[in-house]
C-alpha positions in Angstrom: 117.2 76.4 109.0 119.5 79.0 107.3 118.3 82.7 107.5 116.3 83.9 104.5 118.2 86.4 102.3 116.6 89.9 102.1 114.7 90.9 99.0 117.5 93.2 97.8 120.0 90.3 97.6 120.9 90.1 93.8 120.1 86.4 93.5 116.7 86.9 95.3 115.9 89.9 93.2 116.7 88.0 90.0 114.2 85.3 91.0 111.6 87.9 91.9 112.0 90.1 88.8 109.8 88.2 86.3 106.8 88.6 88.7 107.6 92.3 89.3 107.8 92.9 85.5 104.4 91.2 85.1 103.1 93.6 87.8 104.2 96.5 85.6 102.5 95.0 82.5 99.3 94.4 84.5 99.3 98.0 85.7 99.8 99.3 82.2 96.9 97.2 80.9 94.6 98.5 83.6 95.6 102.1 82.9 94.9 101.6 79.2 91.5 100.3 80.0 90.7 103.2 82.3 91.9 105.7 79.7 89.7 104.0 77.0 86.7 104.4 79.4 87.4 108.1 79.7 88.6 108.0 83.3 90.7 110.9 84.7 93.6 109.6 86.8 93.8 111.6 90.1 96.5 111.9 92.7 95.2 112.6 96.2 97.1 113.3 99.4 98.3 110.5 101.7 97.9 112.6 104.8 94.3 113.1 106.1 92.5 114.5 109.1 90.4 111.3 109.2 91.6 108.0 108.0 88.1 106.5 107.8 85.4 105.6 110.2 85.0 101.8 110.1 85.3 99.8 113.3 88.0 97.4 112.3 90.1 99.8 110.1 93.3 100.8 111.8 95.4 103.7 110.7 99.0 104.9 111.1 99.0 108.2 113.1 101.5 111.0 112.8 102.0 114.6 113.9 102.4 117.5 111.6 104.5 120.3 113.1 103.6 123.8 112.0 105.9 126.7 111.5 105.0 127.9 115.0 106.1 124.5 116.5 102.5 123.5 117.2 101.5 119.9 116.5 98.4 118.6 114.6 97.4 114.9 114.4 97.2 113.5 110.9 96.8 110.0 109.6 98.1 108.1 106.6 95.2 107.3 104.3 93.6 103.8 104.6 91.9 104.6 101.2 91.8 107.5 98.8 88.0 107.4 99.1 87.2 110.6 101.0 89.4 112.8 98.8 88.0 111.2 95.6 84.4 111.8 96.8 85.2 115.4 97.3 86.4 115.6 93.7 83.1 114.0 92.6 81.3 116.7 94.5 83.5 119.3 92.8 82.2 118.1 89.4 84.4 115.1 88.2 82.4 112.3 86.6 84.8 109.4 86.1 88.0 109.3 88.2 90.5 106.6 89.2 93.6 106.4 91.3 96.4 103.9 91.8 97.0 104.8 95.5 99.4 103.6 98.1 97.5 103.1 101.3 98.5 102.2 104.8 96.6 99.9 107.3 97.8 99.1 110.7 97.4 95.8 112.6 97.4 93.9 109.2 100.2 91.6 108.2 100.0 88.2 106.6 100.1 86.3 103.3 97.4 88.6 101.8 98.0 91.7 104.0 100.9 94.2 104.0 101.0 97.5 106.1 101.5 99.5 102.8 99.9 98.3 99.6 98.4 99.6 96.3 94.7 100.1 95.9 93.1 100.8 92.6 90.0 102.8 93.2 87.6 104.2 90.7 84.2 105.9 90.5 81.5 106.4 87.9 79.0 109.2 88.4 75.5 108.4 87.2 76.2 104.7 86.7 74.7 101.7 88.4 77.1 99.5 90.3 76.6 96.7 87.8 78.8 98.8 85.5 81.5 98.8 88.2 81.2 95.0 88.4 81.7 94.8 84.7 84.8 96.9 85.0 86.2 94.5 87.6 85.6 91.5 85.4 87.3 93.1 82.5 90.3 94.0 84.6 90.7 90.4 85.8 90.7 89.2 82.2 93.3 91.9 81.3 95.5 91.0 84.3 95.6 87.4 83.3 96.4 88.3 79.7 99.2 90.7 80.7 100.7 88.0 82.9 100.6 85.5 80.1 98.2 83.1 81.7 94.6 81.8 81.2 93.8 81.1 84.8 94.1 82.9 88.1 95.8 80.7 90.7 96.7 80.5 94.4 97.7 77.6 96.5 96.1 74.9 94.4 92.9 76.9 93.6 92.0 78.2 90.2 89.6 80.7 88.7 88.9 81.2 85.0 88.4 85.0 84.5 86.7 84.3 81.1 84.0 82.0 82.6 80.5 83.4 83.4 80.7 84.7 87.0 78.6 83.4 89.8 76.4 86.1 91.5 75.4 85.2 95.0 73.7 87.3 97.7 75.2 87.3 101.2 72.0 85.9 102.6 72.1 83.0 100.2 75.8 82.4 100.9 75.2 82.1 104.6 72.4 79.6 104.0 74.4 77.5 101.5 77.8 77.3 103.2 76.9 77.8 106.9 73.3 76.7 107.3 72.5 80.1 108.8 69.3 82.1 108.1 70.7 85.6 108.2 67.3 87.3 107.6 66.0 85.7 110.7 68.4 87.8 112.7 67.5 91.1 111.1 64.5 93.4 111.4 62.7 95.0 108.4 64.7 98.3 109.0 68.0 96.5 108.8 68.7 96.5 112.6 70.3 93.3 113.9 69.8 90.9 116.7 73.1 89.4 118.0 71.4 86.8 120.2 69.3 85.6 117.3 72.4 85.2 115.2 74.1 83.3 118.0 71.1 80.9 118.1 71.4 80.4 114.4 75.1 79.5 114.7 74.4 77.1 117.5 71.7 75.4 115.5 74.1 75.0 112.6 76.7 73.4 115.0 79.0 76.5 115.0 80.7 77.7 118.2 79.8 81.0 119.8 82.1 82.8 122.3 80.9 84.1 125.7 80.9 87.7 124.5 79.9 88.7 121.0 78.2 91.2 118.7 76.2 90.6 115.6 79.0 92.1 113.5 81.6 89.8 115.1 79.6 86.7 114.5 78.8 87.8 110.9 82.5 88.3 110.1 83.6 85.1 111.7 81.2 83.0 109.7 82.0 84.9 106.5 85.8 84.4 106.9 85.7 80.8 108.2 82.8 79.2 106.3 82.0 81.2 103.2 85.0 83.0 101.7 87.0 79.7 101.2 84.2 78.5 98.9 84.1 81.7 96.7 85.7 82.2 93.3 86.5 78.6 92.7 86.6 77.8 89.0 84.9 81.1 88.2 84.6 84.5 89.8 82.1 85.0 92.6 80.3 88.3 93.0 79.1 88.3 96.6 76.2 90.8 96.5 73.6 92.7 98.7 75.4 92.9 102.0 73.4 93.5 105.2 73.0 97.3 105.6 74.7 97.0 109.0 77.9 95.8 107.2 77.9 98.6 104.6 78.6 101.9 106.3 79.4 103.7 103.0 76.7 102.2 100.7 73.2 103.2 100.0 70.4 100.8 100.8 68.8 98.6 98.2 65.6 100.2 96.8 63.6 97.0 97.2 64.8 95.9 100.7 66.1 98.1 103.5 67.7 95.2 105.2 70.4 95.1 102.6 72.7 97.6 100.8 74.2 98.1 97.4 77.5 96.5 98.3 79.4 93.7 96.6 82.7 92.0 97.0 84.5 90.1 94.2 86.3 86.8 94.8 88.7 84.6 92.9 90.5 81.6 94.3 88.9 82.2 97.7 90.5 85.7 97.8 88.6 89.0 98.1 89.8 91.2 95.3 87.4 94.1 95.2 84.8 95.9 97.4 82.3 98.1 95.7 79.2 100.2 96.5 76.3 102.2 95.2 77.7 105.2 97.1 75.7 106.8 100.0 75.2 110.5 99.5 72.9 111.3 102.4 75.1 113.3 104.8 72.9 112.9 107.9 72.7 109.1 107.4 76.5 108.9 106.8 77.2 110.8 110.0 74.9 108.5 111.9 76.7 105.4 110.6 80.1 106.9 111.3 79.2 107.7 114.9 77.9 104.1 115.4 81.1 102.7 113.9 83.3 104.8 116.1 81.3 103.9 119.2 82.0 100.3 118.5 85.6 100.9 117.7 86.1 102.7 121.1 84.3 99.8 122.8 86.6 97.2 121.2 89.9 99.0 120.8 89.7 102.0 123.2 90.2 104.5 120.4 88.2 106.4 117.8 89.0 108.6 114.8 87.6 112.0 114.0 84.9 112.4 111.4 85.8 114.1 108.2 83.4 117.1 108.3 84.5 118.3 104.9 83.3 114.9 103.4 79.9 115.3 105.1 79.6 118.9 103.8 80.6 117.7 100.3 78.1 114.7 100.0 75.1 116.9 99.1 77.0 118.1 96.0 78.0 114.5 95.0 75.9 112.9 92.2 74.6 109.4 92.4 77.7 107.4 92.0 79.1 103.8 92.0 82.6 103.1 93.1 85.0 100.3 94.0 88.4 99.6 95.5 90.4 96.8 94.1 93.5 95.3 95.8 96.0 95.6 93.0 98.7 93.6 94.7 96.3 90.7 95.3 95.3 90.7 91.7 98.9 90.5 90.6 99.4 87.6 93.1 96.6 85.6 91.4 97.7 86.5 87.9 101.3 85.3 88.6 100.4 82.4 90.9 102.4 83.4 93.9 101.3 82.8 97.5 102.5 85.8 99.5 101.9 89.6 98.9 105.6 90.4 99.5 106.4 88.5 96.3 104.7 91.1 94.1 106.0 94.2 95.9 109.2 95.8 94.5 110.4 96.7 97.9 108.4 95.2 100.8 108.4 96.6 104.3 110.6 94.4 106.5 108.8 92.6 109.3 111.5 93.3 111.8 114.0 96.2 112.0 117.1 95.6 109.8 
């Protein structure tokens, strides 16, 4: 097989250019929407003292050298979230950011080590309003790309169709035959052995060593996600509290949290929350996440003490992060994320 020409080869770029111009039109349409909704666009730093405190989130680490030659560990942001929440604490009400973010240990058809995240927050709004924003943006993206349907690898989603709204518990029952609530206590704590029994009863394999979170994620990825967003958008709602470190718990059931993910063509496009503002609870969750990260990967990240200090000043807020590159992929019908990036990062050294 002849070697693949690099993206900067004139003939390759000429083939890619229509998709890249569609990307620009989609971004312009979303910026227009946000402006019409009175959002303030904010530009927050890429370097942070903490890159986030989720178990399976991996950051790029660097060292800042001061004028005295002393070094300080910093990280490239995995999300603009922490900085944006501090701006909400400072008094901003509606803010949005098209942010380049960096995530390590992630590369594939839907993953790139550097990508663009559109993140926005509405103070004083329920997260149903954020869901409505997402649905509007999917319709705008399709229109800007000159298409009616979102497409990927033979799957289609009509962004104009009435979306499906499905709880995580119902999705596990429907697509995996697993009773997730049977593995959770009333306070939201989880029982890994109970979930393992549920999986075995449903005919699913269980490894010799496991955690509740590992089994949950495995079923979600293998059995549930491929069935979501087919024909119409799926809003996967009310995540288990144990899988929503940054979301507040649902008022009617402490086992679940105000977290949703939005799917089209079997692809996760957005991850949103009714945001947690209880600093003590947030610290507790961060510590648990970092203990699990150290157990699995032998490392942990510092906690952003400024964020915890800012949370008491932050109003009740709903927010969401949308994978902008993935949205462009579906609107243009391409299969790999590199196809919608103006200058993708090479997989090997040139």
